[in-house]
C-alpha positions in Angstrom: -0.1 0.2 0.1 1.0 3.6 -0.4 3.7 4.9 2.1 4.3 8.6 3.1 8.0 9.6 2.1 9.6 12.7 0.7 8.6 16.4 1.2 5.6 17.5 -1.1 4.6 21.2 -1.0 2.6 22.1 1.8 -0.4 23.0 -0.2 -0.3 19.6 -1.8 -0.6 17.4 1.3 -3.9 15.7 2.3 -6.3 12.9 1.0 -7.5 14.9 -1.9 -3.9 15.1 -3.3 -3.6 11.4 -2.9 -7.1 11.0 -4.7 -6.2 13.5 -7.7 -3.0 11.0 -8.3 -5.2 7.9 -8.3 -7.9 9.7 -10.4 -5.4 10.6 -12.8 -3.6 7.0 -13.0 -7.3 5.9 -13.8 -7.8 8.3 -16.7 -4.4 7.4 -18.2 -4.7 3.7 -18.0 -8.0 3.9 -19.8 -6.2 6.2 -22.4 -2.9 4.7 -23.0 -2.8 1.5 -21.0 -0.9 0.7 -17.7 2.0 -0.5 -19.5 2.6 3.2 -20.7 2.0 5.4 -18.1 4.8 7.0 -16.1 5.1 8.8 -12.8 5.7 12.1 -14.8 2.7 11.7 -16.9 0.4 11.0 -13.9 1.9 14.0 -12.3 1.2 16.1 -15.2 -2.4 14.6 -15.5 -3.0 15.3 -11.5 -1.3 18.7 -11.6 0.7 17.5 -9.0 4.5 17.7 -8.0 6.8 14.6 -8.3 7.5 15.1 -4.4 3.8 14.7 -3.8 3.6 11.6 -5.8 6.5 10.0 -3.9 5.0 10.9 -0.5 2.1 8.5 -1.2 3.7 5.9 -3.6 7.2 4.4 -3.7 6.9 4.2 -7.6 4.5 3.3 -10.5 4.4 -0.3 -9.4 3.1 0.7 -6.0 0.4 3.0 -7.7 -0.7 0.3 -9.9 -0.7 -2.1 -6.9 -3.3 0.3 -5.1 -6.0 -0.8 -7.4 -6.0 -4.5 -6.2 -4.5 -4.1 -2.9 -7.0 -1.6 -1.6 -9.5 -4.2 -0.7 -8.9 -5.5 2.8 -9.3 -9.2 2.0 -7.4 -10.3 5.1 -10.2 -9.1 7.5 -13.1 -8.7 5.3 -16.4 -10.2 6.7 -17.9 -13.1 4.6 -21.8 -13.8 5.3 -21.9 -17.2 3.7 -21.1 -20.0 6.5 -18.2 -22.2 6.2 -20.4 -25.1 5.6 -21.5 -23.7 2.0 -17.6 -23.1 1.2 -18.3 -22.9 -2.6 -20.6 -19.8 -1.9 -18.2 -18.3 0.6 -15.2 -18.4 -1.9 -17.7 -16.9 -4.7 -18.6 -14.3 -2.1 -14.9 -13.3 -1.6 -14.0 -13.0 -5.2 -17.1 -11.2 -5.9 -15.5 -8.3 -3.8 -12.6 -8.1 -6.1 -14.7 -8.6 -9.2 -17.2 -5.7 -8.1 -14.2 -3.4 -7.5 -13.0 -4.3 -11.2 -16.2 -3.6 -12.5 -16.4 -0.1 -10.8 -13.2 0.8 -12.3 -15.0 0.1 -15.7 -14.2 -2.2 -18.9 -11.9 0.3 -20.5 -9.7 0.4 -17.3 -9.8 -3.4 -17.0 -8.9 -4.1 -20.6 -5.7 -1.8 -20.4 -4.7 -2.8 -16.8 -5.4 -6.5 -17.1 -2.4 -7.4 -19.3 0.5 -9.9 -19.0 3.0 -7.3 -19.1 1.5 -5.6 -15.9 4.1 -6.1 -13.4 2.4 -5.1 -10.3 -0.5 -7.7 -11.2 2.1 -10.3 -11.6 3.7 -9.3 -8.2 0.1 -9.6 -6.6 -0.5 -13.1 -8.0 3.2 -14.4 -7.2 4.1 -16.8 -4.6 6.9 -16.6 -2.2 8.3 -20.1 -0.9 5.1 -21.8 -2.1 2.8 -19.3 -0.4 0.6 -16.6 -1.6 1.2 -12.9 -0.4 -0.5 -11.9 2.8 -3.4 -9.8 2.4 -4.3 -11.1 -0.9 -7.4 -12.5 -2.0 -5.4 -16.0 -2.9 -4.3 -16.0 0.7 -7.6 -15.4 2.3 -9.1 -18.0 0.0 -6.8 -20.7 1.0 -7.3 -19.9 4.6 -10.9 -20.4 4.3 -10.5 -23.4 2.4 -8.2 -24.8 4.9 -10.4 -24.1 7.7 -13.5 -25.9 5.8 -11.1 -28.9 5.2 -10.6 -29.0 9.0 -14.4 -28.9 9.5 -15.1 -31.7 7.0 -16.5 -29.6 4.2 -13.5 -30.0 1.8 -12.1 -33.6 0.8 -9.1 -34.6 2.8 -7.1 -35.8 0.0 -7.1 -32.3 -1.9 -4.6 -29.5 -1.3 -6.2 -26.1 -0.2 -3.2 -24.3 -2.1 -3.8 -26.2 -5.3 -7.8 -25.4 -5.1 -7.0 -22.0 -4.5 -4.4 -21.7 -7.6 -7.4 -23.4 -9.5 -10.0 -20.8 -8.5 -7.5 -17.9 -9.3 -7.1 -19.4 -12.7 -10.8 -19.8 -13.4 -11.6 -16.1 -12.2 -8.7 -14.6 -14.1 -10.0 -16.6 -17.3 -13.3 -15.2 -16.7 -12.1 -11.5 -16.6 -9.8 -12.0 -19.5 -12.8 -13.3 -21.6 -15.0 -10.3 -20.1 -12.2 -7.8 -21.6 -11.8 -9.9 -24.8 -15.7 -9.8 -25.6 -15.8 -6.0 -24.7 -18.1 -6.8 -21.7 -20.5 -8.9 -23.5 -19.9 -12.1 -21.5 -21.7 -12.4 -18.1 -18.9 -11.9 -16.0 -20.5 -12.6 -12.3 -22.7 -15.4 -13.9 -19.9 -17.0 -15.5 -17.6 -17.1 -12.5 -20.5 -18.5 -10.5 -21.5 -21.3 -12.7 -17.9 -22.5 -13.4 -16.7 -22.1 -9.7 -19.9 -24.1 -8.5 -19.0 -26.8 -11.1 -15.5 -27.0 -10.1 -16.3 -27.2 -6.4 -18.7 -30.0 -6.7 -15.4 -32.1 -7.1 -13.9 -30.7 -3.9 -16.5 -30.5 -1.4 -17.8 -33.5 0.7 -21.4 -34.3 0.1 
């Protein structure tokens, strides 16, 4: 997440200054793609100084990470019971999908690309573990608890299931972008994940 460093002009300190940078990044990503934005371009669009940018963000990658790290997956409340683990995991991922849809199709088509290093970093693993605070980490945690309670088959690995779920969701998002929003993103995710979880859960 954003960190405060550097010394921006006094008249540029505050939440509004940070939001101007974020809004400028959203606009530029829609116009030229995440791969082509630079710190200088963002600051020009936001009418902010370079110092203000570095007060809130370490670099361009940290700014881009904001759009996928701003949701508190680690501690977010889930309403579905653990006994209905498929719907609980779908509920978890829908929080991310809803945020993507709020940002809009044009944003996602330019953000959800193989060369987006911040997206790669978010979905990476370190020593076989998903990064703490990510949707994947929370997903694996929920699956492990469900397995301990006897709702997920004991011979299955929650980490592998989580990786599969992530691949399914990524595929549906990519298809949504590829079809210019014509595919039913939420419905497809729900349908495919429910079909997948029929293999995983204890009946």
